N, C-alpha and C positions, 0 to 999 in steps of 0.2 A: 503517660509515658513520654519521656523527652526524646527518645531515639538516640541519645548520646551516652558516652561512657560504657560502651559495649552493647547497648540496647539497639535493636534494629527494628525499624517500623516501615512497613509498606502501606501507603494509603492511597485513596482514590476518591473521586467525587461521591459523596453519600456514604462513605464507610471507611474502615481501616482494618488492618490485620497485622498483629505482631508476629515477627518471624524470629525464631531463635538463631543466634549467631552460630556459625560453623566455620572455624578458621580454615578448614581445608576446602571450602566450597565457594562458589560465586553466590551473589545475592539471589540470582535466578534459581540456582539449585536449592538454596535454603528456603526460598519462597515456595517452590514446587513441593519440597518435602513437607512443608507445613500445610499443604493443600490449597495454596493460592494459585489459581489457574492462569498465570501470566502468559499471554500469547508469545510464542517463540517458534523458531524454525531451524536456522542454520547453526546456532550455538557458536558462531565465530565472528559475530558483530557485523555481518554483511546485510542480513535482512532488516535489522533495526527494529524488529517487532517488540523486543523487550526493553525499549527505551523508557527511561523515567527521569523526572526532574529531581535534582538534589535540593532538598529543603534545608537540611542540616547534616553535618557529618563530622565524625571524629578524625577523618582523614583530611588534612589541610590541603591536599591536592585537589579535593573535590569542592569546587566553589558553589555556594548556594545560588540557585537559579540556573545552573548549567544542566546539561542533559548528559546522561550516561547510559550505556548499554549494560543491563544487569547481568548478562551472561559473562561479561568481561570485568565485572567489578567485584572485588573480594568482599566476603561477608565477615571478615575477621574483625572489622571495626564497626562501631555503631553509627547510626545515622537515620534520617527520615528521608524516604524516597517516595515520590508521588507519581502514580500512573495517571494517564489522561482520561481513562475510562474504567468503569467497574468491570474487572475481569470475570466475575461471576455472572453478571448480566450479559456480557458478550458471549459467554459459553452457553447460557441458557437459551439465547435467541436462535441458536443453530439447531436445525432439524435434519434428519436423514431422509432422503428421497430416493426410491428406485427410479432410474431414468433410462430412457432409450435414445440412442443416436438417431436423429432424423435428418441431419444435414452435415456434410463435410465439404469444404471448398477452400481452395487456395485463393487468397485475396490480395496478395502483393508481397513481393520479396520472399521472406521466409515465414510468413504468417499464414496460419490456417484458421478458418472459421469452424467451430464445433458447436452444433446446436443440439440441445437435449430436450426431451419431452418428459414431463413429470406425469404421474398418474392422474386420473380424473379427480377433480375436487382438491388437488394438491398443487398449490401455486407457491413458488418460492418468493417470499417477500424479502426485499433488501433495500438498503439505502445506497444511493449512488456513491461508488468508491469502494464498496465492500467486495469480498471474494468468497469463493466456495471451494471445497475440496472435491476432487473426482477420484474415485477408486475403481480400478479395473477388476475383472474377475480374478486375476492373478494376485490381487492384493496391493498392487502398485498404486500409490496415492500421490497426487500432486495438487497444488492449490493455484487457482487462477482467478483473476479479477472478473467480476460479472459484467458483461457488456450491456445486458438488458434482459428483461423478462416480459414476454407478451402474455398478459393475464388471460386474454380471450382464448389463446391456443395452448397456454401452459408451457411455452417453449422458452428455454434459457440459453442465451448466446454467450460464447467465449471466443476471444481471438488470441491465439496461442502462437508464440514464436517457436519455431522448430529448432532443435539443438542437434547438431550432427553427432551421431553415435548415442544419443539418449534413448533410453528404453521407452519412455512415454512418447517421444517423437517418432520412434520406429513404429509403435502401435498406431499412432495417429496417421502417419503417412503411408504405411504399408498394409496394415492389418484391419484397421477400423472400417466398418461399413454400416450403412443404415440398418437399423434393427438391433444392433449390438446393445446389450444391457450393461449399465454401470451403476455405481452408487454415487450420489451427490449429497454433500452435507454443507449446510451453511444457513444464513450468511455469517461471515466472520469479519472482524476488523473494525478499526476506529478511524480509518481514513475516509471521513465523511465531512461534509461542509459544516463549519461552525459559524454561528452568527456572532462574529466578532467585529466590532467597529474598526474599520480600516480606511486609510486614505486611498489605498489601491489593493487589489487582490490579484495575485499572480498564480497561474496554473502552469506548472512546468512538467514536461514529459519527454522521455526518450523512448523511441520504438513503441512497443505495445503498452507503455506507460500511459499512452493517450486513452486507453480503454477506461480505466477508472476515472480519469479526468473528464472524459466525455459523458460518462454516466452521471457524474456529479453535476456537471453543467446542465444536463437535460432535466435534472430533478429540482433545480433551483426555483424557488417561488419568489413572488414579489416581496414578501417579508424578508426572505434571505438577502435580497439585493438592497434593502433599505439603507444599510450603513456600510456597504462593502466597497464603496468608491469605484474607481475605474477597474474594469476587469480586462486582463490580458493573458493570452495563452502563448507559451513558447514551446514549440515541439521540435525536437531534434531527431534526425535519422542519419544513417550513413549516406544513402543516395536517394534520389527521388523515386526510384523504383520500389523503395520500401514503403511508400505511402499507401495508406488504406483508410477507409472511412472518411475520406476527404469531403465528400458531399454532405455527409452527416455533420461533420465539424463546421463546415461553412454555414450550414443552415442554422445551427444553434448559435453560432457567433453573431450571425445577422439578426436573429430574433432578440438576443439579449444585449446587442451592442458591444460585443466583446471583440477587441482587436487581437490579431494573431500574428505571430512571427514564426517562420519555419527556417531551420538551419540544417546544413548537411556537413558532416565531418569528413566525407570521402568523395564528394562530388567533384568531378574533374573540370567542369565548365564554369565554376564560380568560386567565390571566396569560401574556404572551408572554415566552418565555425561550429562551436558547440553551444549547448544551452547555457553553460556557465559563462561563456564569452559575452552573451547578450546580457545576462543578469549582472555581470561585473560592471557594466556601463550604466546601470539603472540607479536611480535614486530610490532607495527602499524605505525612506522615512515613513513610518506609520503603516507599513505594508503587512498584509497577511499572505502567506505563501503555502502553496500545495505542490509538492514535488513527487513524481512517481516514475519509476523505471530503473535504470541502471544504478546499482548501489553506490558506485563511485560518484556519479552525478549528484545523487541525493546527499551524500556526505559532503561533497564540495559546496553544495548549495547551503547546507546547514552552516558550514564554516563562513561562507560569504555573508550570510544573514547576521551572524554574530559580529563580524567586523563592520558591517553597515548599520549596526544598532537595532536590528529587528528583535522584538521581544521573542525569545525562544518558544513561548507558549502560542505564538502566532505562526509557527513554522510546523507544518504537518507533512508527513511523508509516507510513502509506500515503496520500499526498495524491493525490486525483483531480484531474486538470487537464481543462479543456474547451477544445476548439478548434472554433469554429463553422464554420471552413472545411472541416473534416473531419467533425465531429459525433461526440459520444460521450465517454465518460469514459476517461481513461488511468489505469490502476491504478498 
């Protein structure tokens, strides 16, 4: 199948799936209707989970090699669109765990630590950068990046930004207590380290976006680092009071020889900067980029990488969306 002249093809490493065109729907809708479990969340191009690369298209506005969000791309015309990972494999790797709250703590600014305990002989396996969903007894479900799993104690840690007026945030800040039971399902996501040869590797984060970045860094092996070039972390927050996990970040950067830059967008006693300000002044030739956190930052970084000549397949992201009607971050 060519994927042109009205034919639509979704493909991924190790497989492919034909999707019937549907003039009244997006490619994501058409794919889901055909049974292709493409990850998605917001359906408004904020979370960027349904991104794919354009291989070919009947739409002249879609340039081969560019990246599109399938939820906002019409299925009316044919084309070939490539996902970065096998969606069936991603779905199959997720398991459901009954879990118990064993720790709740404020760790800085508007961030809360939530630690969950899985049943005996059930340890959540994950790759650094992935996320899990948490479902309350009421049925309310949100997705959060996994900060870490302690295999010996079966405890899974999450660092969650509180959202004023959010239902999940209200539960976490006012109602949750040790011993409460929830359901946890995961791991999900393809925001994991890729062994791509690069002159330098940048890890960019805003706020709690540092959580998947830190988990990714802690999981790096010698083989991962062989062709990764210099490693650099840029972490942006509003003010210094928002910082958390700083000792953990310092330790892993020292061990791996990673340099780090911290910027603050609202701090009154210094130059106000954002992550994008730092990246704008960098030479990104041959770089691999991992960006997590605010969707505006992630989208801006993608645009900067395009203008600076970074291969789009070397730009990986995890955009956190916020929904005040529910509360919390969606990894």
